[in-house]
BAGUNU-153285 format. One record per residue (C-alpha): x, y, z. Coordinates in steps of 0.2 Angstrom, whole numbers, plus 5000, padded with zeros to 4 digits. Layout:
BEGIN
XYZ ...
***
This chain:
BEGIN
528350904485 527850954502 529550854511 531050984512 532250864505 531350824491 530851004486 532751044489 533150914477 531850974465 532251154467 534251094462 533551014445 532351154440 534051274442 534951144434 534051154419 533751344417 535551384421 536051234408 535251344393 536151464384 536651644387 535351754388 533951614390 534751564406 534851734410 533051774408 532251604415 533151654431 532651844432 530751764429 530951634441 531551764454 530151904452 528851774452 529451734467 529851884476 528652004470 527452084482 525952044472 525551924456 526052004441 525352004422 526151944409 526352124402 527152184420 528352044420 528852054402 529352234404 530152224421 531152104412 531452234399 532352334410 534052394408 534752454426 535252634425 534652654407 533852814403 532752754390 531552604390 532152504375 530552394370 531752294359 532252214377 530552164381 530451984378 528751884372 527851774383 528351634374 530151664375 529851694394 528851514397 530251434387 531651514395 530751444414 530951264405 528951224410 529051284428 527851444424 526051454418 524951594415 523351584424 521951604411 520651694420 521751844429 523151844415 524451834429 525951734429 526351584443 527451444447 526751264444 526751244463 526451354478 527651244486 529051304475 528651474476 528951454498 530551364495 531251504483 530551634495 531751554508 533151554500 533451724491 535451704491 534851584475 534851734466 535951844473 534951994483 533451964473 532552134482 534052244478 533652194460 532152214460 532152384467 533352444455 532352374442 530752494448 531852624451 532752624432 530852614424 530452774435 531952854431 531852824412 531352954400 529552884394 529052864412 529753054416 528653104401 527253054409 527553164423 527553334412 525753324410 524253424420 524153324435 522253354436 521053314450 520953144458 519153164467 518053054459 519152934450 519252754454 521352754450 522452814439 523152664434 521752604424 521952774413 522252744395 523652874396 524852754405 524252594394 526052604386 526952584402 526152424410 527452404423 527052594430 525852534444 527152414451 528652514450 527852644458 527052554473 528252434477 530152514472 530352574492 529652384499 531052314490 532152444495 531652424513 532152234512 533752264506 534552434499 536252434486 537052564485 536252574465 534552564473 535052734484 535752814470 534352774459 533052834474 533853014474 533753034457 532053004457 531553144470 532353274461 530753314455 529653184466 528153314466 527753314447 528253124446 526653004443 527452874454 526853004468 525053014462 524952844461 525552804475 524452894485 522952864474 523252684478 522452564493 522152644511 522852814506 521552854495 520452934505 521853034510 522053094493 520353104486 520253284486 521853324481 522153444465 524053414465 525753334474 526453484482 527453454495 527753264496 529653254494 530953134495 530953124513 529153084515 529252944502 530752874511 529752904529 528152824520 529252674513 530152664530 531952654522 532952704536 534752744528 533852864514 532752954529 534552954540 535353034523 534053154520 533853244536 535653284537 535353374522 535553574522 533853664521 532953484527 531153544534 530853404545 528953444548 528653524530 526653434528 526453364510 524853384499 523953264509 524453344527 525553234534 527053254539 528753134537 528453054554 526653034552 526752914539 528252824546 526952804561 525652744551 526452604542 527352554559 529152594553 529952604571 531752644564 531252804554 530152874568 531552824580 532752944568 531553084564 531453104582 533153134586 533053284578 532753424589 531753524577 530453384575 528753414581 528153244587 526453284589 526153394572 524453324565 524453274548 522953234536 521353244545 522153294563 522953154565 524553154577 525853024573 525252934588 523452934586 524252864568 524852714577 523752674588 522452664574 523452544565 524052444580 525852474578 526452444597 528352484592 527952654587 526652684601 527852664614 529252754606 528052904606 527252914623 529052904629 529253074626 528453214636 528053314621 526653204615 524953224622 524153054623 522353114619 522553224607 520853184595 520853194577 519553314566 518153194572 518553244591 519253044589 520653014602 522052884599 521152764610 519552784601 520452734585 521152594594 519752514602 518652574587 519752434578 519952304591 521852344594 521852274612 523652304617 523952474610 522152514620 523052424634 524452534634 523252684631 522452644647 523952604658 524152794657 523552934669 523453054654 522152964645 520252994647 519552824643 517852874642 518053044631 516853044617 517153094599 516153254591 514653124588 514453084606 515152904604 516452844617 517852714615 516752574623 515452634611 516252614595 517252444604 515352374604 514552424587 516152354581 516052184588 517652214596 517652114614 519352094619 519452284621 517452294627 518052194641 519452284644 518652464646 517352394656 518552334667 518952504672 518052594686 517852774676 517052694661 515252734660 514452594650 512752664645 513352824639 512152864626 512852974609 512053104602 510652984593 510352924611 511252754604 511952674619 513552534618 512252404620 511152474607 512552484595 513052304599 511252264596 511052324580 512652264573 512052084579 513752074591 512951944602 514451914614 514752104615 512852114620 513051964633 514652064640 513652224643 512352144650 513152054666 513152244671 511952304683 512152494678 511752454659 509852474656 509352334642 507852444638 508552614635 507852704619 508652804606 508052984601 506952864589 506352774605 507052634599 507652504611 508952394608 507952234605 506852344590 508652374583 509152194585 507252134577 507352254562 509052204558 508652014560 509951974573 508951834581 510351774593 510251954601 508551954600 508351804609 509651844622 508652024625 507051924626 507851804639 507751954652 506052004662 506352174660 506052204640 504752234633 504652144618 503152264610 503952424613 503352564599 504852664593 504352874589 503252824575 502252694584 502952534577 503452394588 504852274586 503652144578 503152304565 504952324561 505252154558 503852114545 504152274535 505852234533 505452034528 506351964545 505351814543 506251704558 506151864570 504151874566 504051704571 505051724587 503851884593 502351774587 502751644599 502551754613 500751804625 501551974628 501752034608 500152114603 500152054580 498852184576 499452344585 499552484574 500752634572 500352824574 499652824556 498752654558 499752554550 499752364557 501352244556 500352184540 500052324533 501852364532 502552194527 501252224511 501852404509 503652314507 503152174496 503652054512 502651894506 503651784518 503151894533 501251934528 501051744524 501551724544 500451854550 498951794540 499051634548 498551704565 496851724568 497251874579 497551984564 496352094553 496852064534 495852194530 496052334543 496252514537 497452664541 496952834545 496852874526 495852714523 497352624515 497052424519 498652314517 498052264501 497752444493 499652464499 500352304491 499452354475 500152544474 501752474478 501652324465 501952184474 501152054466 501651904476 500751984492 499052054483 498851864479 499151824497 497751944503 496551904488 496451734495 495651794512 493851794510 493651934524 494852054510 493852164502 494552204484 493752344480 493852424497 493952614493 495652714501 496052884502 495253004489 494152854488 495252774478 495152554475 496852454475 496552434454 496452624452 498052644463 499052514453 498452594438 498952744443 500752684444 500852574430 500952394440 500052314426 500352134434 499452194449 498052254438 497752074430 497752004447 496452094452 495252104436 495151904439 494051964453 492151994448 491752104463 493252214456 492352374447 493652424432 492852594431 492652644451 492952804451 493852944462 493553054474 493553164458 492453084446 494152994439 494252814434 495752704433 495752724414 495452924415 497152924426 497952804417 497452904400 498153064407 499652984414 499952904395 500152744402 499652654386 500052484393 498852504407 497452574394 497652444383 497252324398 495652424403 495152464386 495052274382 493352264392 491852274390 491452344407 492452504405 491852664399 493252774386 492152914389 491752934407 491753114414 492553164429 491753284440 492453444430 491453354415 493353304406 493353144398 494853024398 495353084380 495353284389 496353214401 497753164389 497353304377 497653424391 499553344397 499853324378 499953124379 499953094360 500052914362 498652894373 497653014360 497852914346 497352744354 495752824360 495452884344 495652724338 494052674344 492252674337 491252724353 491852864357 490552994360 490953134345 489953264355 491353254370 492653284357 492653444359 493153474377 494853344371 495153504358 494753644370 496153564384 497453524369 497253704362 497253774377 498953714383 499753724365 499753534362 499853564342 500253394337 498453324349 497553474342 498053404323 497553234329 495853294332 495553374319 496053244307 494253164313 493553294304 492453324321 493453494326 492253674324 493053814312 493153924326 494453824334 495653804318 
***
């Protein structure tokens, strides 16, 4: 079906079969083919059926006119199918759609008909009734289209979002009349809210409570329907500079969507303000630059009353916006003007070059660097240069472009004292790392403000290939601790990075049991965070002390019990040199702490051993049972009381703790053992 003549012949056969049907079936089949071929997005079954049920110009939606999907498929003579996964209706072959779209004459003004259908639907009593409800606040809602309130009008979303698209392509007198009818109360119409809540415009509408001010002129400018705009601007009382609920004027909407003809019509008015700022203080020129609409940009720049360097609310100029989005031709136009400052930073100190580098826009980067008045090494308020941004995001071509400049410092550090190499290592950008390491003026071991080297960051973030690259160098020290005494291995262990831990342990110059300033070893950190894999890797090393005490005299097992990491506990308890009853600085054993915290599964593991004393006192003379009683841990209390090896003379300690803190349930449990003195009853 790819050959033109073959396809044309096939289409003639299709139309012959569809048109040969009797009466309504022929009309229904042809109209369905039109909608499937010319809709702006695939229509689902309900949308298409309800579109086919609309009587153009009627104020009522008659459900009896809506065909069933079975009738629709039959009328299309087998040339249409329903996608089982998406429930969308489609032609049986994509080339068929291409052919039909290339021959609109087959359907007698399809876009005009579709615009009329959408507008008739929106002007119906049923849809207008939806608009009379409270508007509500759209902030935080994903989209009105999913609301059950509109489930009875399945064609509402498509009609709201695309009527203007079809009307712009082909505006009939009927569609024009229906559009003006819609505009009579457009502020309160549900289609306005659906339009502004859709796609890229949702951010403009996210904090708006009502759709006030969004007039017919705003809508026609939004869609670029020049004929309607031309009529509305001549109407008596027209305020061409009126802002809508988003803060945008008609000119801002037309510029944002690249509608050159509408922009020219609006600019033709003597009372238009061509530089009036809209949402987030964006001018029409700013919006045109942001979205890359060159024609609109040139039209606006031809006026003397348009300032080409006016920033938005974030201090970002039109050039900044164009550079950020890689709009190379727009950037070139702006850079060709004497009144555009190419190095103007935004509110956060980022220049157009900085954001172009951050987003990997090679063409714009080269264009900016070709200027003599652009500083390629200006840091932003965080001390991050264009090179640093590019390295952090992994844009190797931009990195190479910047490094060709003699006035770019490859070692310039941010306020966190992180170099471009540091960030490339942390984010795992190997190619950028190799480019930087290929220079003689880059220190591969330069630490950040916390004393953490690129290797430290890569190990902690699990960047195995980066770790191998760095460890392959003689000028990288693999055991260099940070400001807190933690080595790269310690960082990897704490974050559960099995792979980088293995790589580091494969070196003979890495100490696997080196404590940090708080006495915590890599094993301590892995056990505390519940990283079972790293714990097993470390324990296989004979020089790792499985019972080594850290901060507050806590062993790895103590920390695992405290945080409820049962699997890590089981791994540690398999080792003979692990004391399951080793107390911390307060004399509290792993069981004591687990009991006080109500960790019953941890208790079960520990109480299942013969070398754990369930009655061991802490330095304040309290038993594990007392710790549980004090905090009202009824489950833990019950578990301990079920044992027959508790010292009855120590039960009073627990009873005092429970009574003092008002845990009546625990008091009753202890009394049930019939060992409580009468004075406490």
